[in-house]
C-alpha angles and dihedrals in degrees: 000000000000112000130212089245092056091047092051094048092049092049089050089054090050089053088055093049092051097047090049091052094046093052089055091047093050093045095200121040125064129211118259112217129213124182114206141178125218122229102243098029146326130015144204153227116257118195120188129185121193142175094011131156089265109002114069092183131352142157133202106187132185124191139172111184137166140178141095122338115231115242095250090055092047089053093047091051093043094229137134102205114081105191107097141180122199132175135170152126120257125189137183124170125190111191123206092228119083092214093056114079133237111245134196132190134176131176117178147164127208128191136181098162141327091289099042113054135111149166127241139171146102147182126249135176128220111190119191085214117024111233109192094210091053092047091052093049092048095050094042089054092051092045091054091053092047094046091053089065107025129359092216098052101083098051093044096043094043090056089046090054092049090054097041100045093053124126098214097189089055096038089227138107118250090240138320093312123223124193129326131176139167140187094015110179136164089258092058098041107029085235132114122251087252091054092049089048091052089053090050091052094047090052091049092050091051091064103080096046098047093046093048090053093052095042095049091052091066113012094099097047117110120244139192134239088249090058090048091052090051089052089057091052092049089051088055090058089051091054092049092056096045096049098040106034114011111118094201091057091050093047092050093050094044093050094050093255126174107282097210091053094045094050097041085101091075120094122244089243136015137164138217119200120195112252095341115197121193116228113257111262093013128132087245091058090047091054092050090051090057097050091096137118121253102030110151100225096162 
């Protein structure tokens, strides 16, 4: 049977693989590493990259923490036990180029006891400008990973991502979605914990390759000041979702997590314009029209 220690060590290795690949992709900046301990139990390895040739700000974080669940979290989870263990890898990359997308990934494992444990995670893409060919490639790649493990995963997890990464007060999705899942157990999937873990690892190891492909398609294209301004507005939308709706941010804050690691998902700079209206027929208007649930990108 797969143990929580084995899960944590594998996730830590995946973090290393991804940071190695991203340094090659960026071609300039290197990750800065900070080891930290959590008050209450456990700790992690935060790796931040900034001011690179491609990546303006990014984080690839690993954590393995344990301790006592706060009462609000216990109630939200609907559990009685309060001694938890959680481990995972969390990634957000903000590129400096407006034609290269923001990307997020998270793979995680949570355990209270032998009967109450599950996997969660996902990958989603937030382009500043939606390119249909890129969206198709991204979703087809994720579908292939899902189909390898369970033919029902992609359809279910794609819908889950559409619904989760939704900025309700804007009535728009954060980006073009991807896949998102939570509380996966053998009872829900007809798979063993080891098989679910293998899926989690395969998804995590898909990250670097699919992002490199999308970034290299556009990183050398020229762009205008107008496109750069639009990038800052799109980043603002990203911030709104993460601070208002994101469950991982809330969990980290409510369990006395490390603030710098929790908020590493935010860009170095973002803008908010009062009552912005995209010009009719513009690429900006086209992007807004594609920030909708239910688009069949694959």
